[in-house]
C-alpha positions as CSV (number, residue, x, y, z in Angstrom):
1,M,-13.4,4.3,-3.5
2,Q,-10.5,6.4,-2.0
3,T,-11.3,9.5,0.5
4,Y,-8.8,12.2,1.4
5,I,-9.2,14.6,4.5
6,E,-8.2,17.9,3.0
7,K,-6.8,20.2,5.9
8,T,-6.0,24.3,5.4
9,A,-5.2,25.3,8.6
10,N,-2.8,27.5,10.8
11,Q,-0.8,26.1,13.8
12,P,-3.3,25.6,16.7
13,Y,-4.9,28.1,18.7
14,S,-3.5,30.7,15.6
15,T,-5.6,34.2,15.3
16,N,-3.8,34.5,11.8
17,P,-7.2,34.0,9.3
18,I,-6.0,31.6,6.5
19,L,-9.1,33.5,4.6
20,S,-10.6,36.7,4.8
21,N,-12.1,39.5,3.1
22,S,-8.4,40.4,2.0
23,G,-7.7,36.9,0.9
24,N,-10.9,35.5,0.2
25,I,-10.1,32.0,-1.7
26,I,-7.8,29.1,-1.5
27,T,-7.6,26.3,-3.8
28,P,-6.1,22.7,-2.7
29,K,-5.0,20.4,-5.5
30,Y,-5.5,16.6,-5.2
31,N,-3.9,14.0,-7.5
32,I,-6.5,11.0,-7.6
33,Q,-5.4,7.7,-8.2
34,I,-8.7,6.3,-10.1
35,D,-8.4,6.1,-13.7
36,K,-12.7,5.4,-13.8
37,I,-14.2,8.0,-11.7
38,A,-18.0,7.4,-11.3
39,G,-18.7,9.7,-8.9
40,I,-17.3,12.4,-6.4
41,F,-18.6,13.6,-3.0
42,Y,-16.9,16.5,-1.5
43,G,-18.0,18.5,2.2
44,F,-17.1,20.6,4.8
45,T,-16.0,18.0,8.0
46,G,-15.0,21.3,10.0
47,F,-14.1,24.4,10.3
48,E,-12.8,27.1,12.6
49,M,-13.8,30.6,12.2
50,T,-13.4,33.8,14.7
51,I,-15.9,35.1,17.0
52,N,-15.0,38.5,17.1
53,G,-17.4,39.3,14.0
54,Q,-21.2,38.7,13.8
55,V,-20.9,37.0,9.4
56,Y,-19.5,33.6,9.4
57,R,-19.4,32.8,5.3
58,I,-17.5,30.1,3.6
59,N,-18.4,28.0,0.6
60,L,-16.6,24.8,-0.7
61,F,-17.4,23.9,-4.3
62,A,-15.0,21.7,-6.8
63,K,-13.4,24.3,-9.1
64,Q,-11.7,21.8,-11.4
65,I,-11.7,17.8,-12.0
66,A,-8.9,17.6,-14.9
67,F,-6.5,14.6,-16.3
68,D,-3.0,15.5,-15.5
69,S,-1.1,13.5,-18.4
70,G,1.9,14.3,-16.4
71,Q,1.0,12.8,-13.6
72,Q,-1.4,10.1,-15.1
73,T,-3.6,10.9,-12.9
74,N,-6.7,12.6,-12.2
75,T,-6.5,16.0,-10.4
76,I,-9.5,17.9,-8.5
77,Q,-9.4,21.2,-7.5
78,L,-11.4,22.6,-4.0
79,Q,-11.9,26.3,-3.4
80,Y,-12.5,27.7,-0.2
81,E,-13.9,31.0,-0.4
82,T,-15.4,33.9,2.1
83,W,-16.8,37.4,1.7
84,D,-18.1,40.3,4.1
85,D,-16.4,40.4,7.6
86,T,-15.6,36.5,7.6
87,L,-12.2,35.1,9.4
88,V,-11.2,31.4,8.3
89,L,-8.7,30.4,10.7
90,A,-9.0,26.6,9.6
91,A,-11.2,24.5,7.4
92,Q,-11.2,21.0,6.2
93,S,-13.1,18.8,3.8
94,Q,-12.9,15.4,2.9
95,I,-13.3,14.3,-0.8
96,L,-15.0,10.7,-1.6
97,V,-14.2,9.6,-5.0
98,F,-16.1,6.5,-6.7
99,A,-14.9,4.4,-9.5
100,Q,-16.3,1.2,-11.4
101,I,-13.8,-1.3,-11.7
102,N,-14.7,-4.0,-13.9
103,C,-11.8,-6.9,-13.9
104,N,-14.0,-9.8,-15.4
105,K,-12.3,-9.2,-18.6
106,N,-9.5,-11.9,-19.6
107,G,-10.6,-14.0,-16.4
108,T,-9.3,-11.7,-14.2
109,Y,-9.9,-11.1,-10.6
110,F,-10.5,-8.1,-8.2
111,I,-8.8,-7.7,-5.4
112,D,-11.0,-4.9,-3.1
113,D,-8.6,-4.0,-0.7
114,Q,-5.9,-2.9,-3.5
115,R,-8.3,-1.8,-5.1
116,T,-6.9,-3.2,-8.4
117,C,-7.6,-6.8,-10.9
118,T,-5.2,-9.4,-11.2
119,Q,-4.9,-12.5,-13.5
120,N,-4.6,-15.1,-10.5
121,C,-5.3,-14.4,-6.6
122,P,-2.3,-13.9,-4.5
123,S,-1.6,-16.9,-2.9
124,I,-1.1,-16.2,1.3
125,G,-4.5,-15.0,2.1
126,Y,-6.9,-15.2,-0.7
127,Y,-9.0,-17.9,-2.6
128,N,-10.3,-17.3,-6.4
129,G,-14.0,-16.8,-5.5
130,Q,-17.2,-15.3,-6.9
131,V,-19.5,-12.7,-5.9
132,I,-23.4,-12.5,-6.9
133,D,-24.0,-8.9,-8.7
134,P,-28.0,-7.8,-9.7
135,I,-26.7,-7.0,-12.8
136,E,-23.9,-8.3,-13.8
137,G,-24.5,-12.0,-12.5
138,N,-20.9,-13.2,-11.6
139,L,-18.4,-11.5,-10.5
140,N,-15.1,-12.6,-10.3
141,Y,-13.3,-12.2,-7.2
142,C,-10.0,-12.4,-4.7
143,L,-11.6,-13.3,-1.4
144,Q,-10.2,-13.5,2.0
145,C,-9.7,-16.8,3.4
146,D,-10.7,-17.2,7.4
147,K,-8.0,-15.8,10.0
148,S,-6.7,-18.9,10.9
149,C,-5.8,-20.3,7.1
150,Q,-2.3,-18.7,5.6
151,T,-3.6,-20.6,2.1
152,C,-7.0,-22.2,1.4
153,D,-9.6,-23.0,-1.2
154,G,-12.6,-21.4,0.8
155,K,-14.1,-18.9,3.0
156,T,-14.4,-21.0,6.2
157,S,-11.8,-22.1,8.3
158,Q,-12.8,-25.6,7.2
159,N,-11.5,-24.5,4.2
160,C,-7.6,-24.1,5.0
161,L,-4.4,-25.6,3.2
162,S,-2.2,-24.2,5.4
163,C,-2.6,-22.3,9.0
164,Q,-1.1,-19.3,10.3
165,N,1.7,-19.4,13.0
166,S,-0.1,-20.1,16.3
167,Y,-2.5,-22.9,14.8
168,Y,-2.4,-26.3,13.6
169,F,-3.6,-28.1,10.7
170,F,-6.6,-31.2,11.2
171,Q,-8.7,-32.1,8.7
172,K,-8.6,-29.5,6.5
173,Q,-8.9,-27.5,9.2
174,C,-6.9,-24.8,11.5
175,M,-7.5,-24.9,15.0
176,A,-5.7,-22.5,17.3
177,C,-2.9,-24.2,19.2
178,P,-4.1,-24.7,23.2
179,E,-1.4,-23.0,25.6
180,Q,0.9,-26.1,26.5
181,C,1.3,-26.3,22.5
182,L,2.6,-22.9,22.2
183,N,5.2,-23.3,25.1
184,L,6.4,-27.0,23.5
185,F,6.9,-25.3,20.2
186,Q,8.7,-22.3,21.6
187,V,11.0,-25.0,23.8
188,I,11.6,-26.7,20.2
189,T,12.4,-24.2,17.9
190,S,14.6,-22.7,20.8
191,Q,16.5,-26.4,21.0
192,N,16.7,-26.3,16.8
193,V,15.3,-29.6,16.9
194,L,12.5,-29.0,14.3
């Protein structure tokens, strides 16, 4: 899923309308970095209008979704529009783009925070795992290690193979160093004893 927050606005406290009866259409355009779009949601998250008039009218709709062969991305165009006596000073919308990524081909793994497939999970902070999908069954995932682990072979702190700074390794578990341990480590490293 990708989120875009689009803002069409003047300087703060400006009285110059971005939309008015004389120029009633604005069309912002966004490149979307997802190949297989499954759904797009969009809507207003805010707008500012003059209080002089009594009529407030503003529309937002997706004008066009197309593939841009030059950029190799999908492009969405939104359109703001007003009519009659409405003066719009600022408008903001949010776009949510959903896509289905199937990483189970050829034994690849999905990395959630990078929205990509990989042959092997990164060695730092992740381990090769699986999640159960009610439709697809077992899905290969790069799952995150416990925050105390630098490398691991499972999700708990008992699955650590090496530890983050300020932790020490004991019986396949990373334990937080007590204050004395941290102070001693700083003294040893400052004297180049290690």
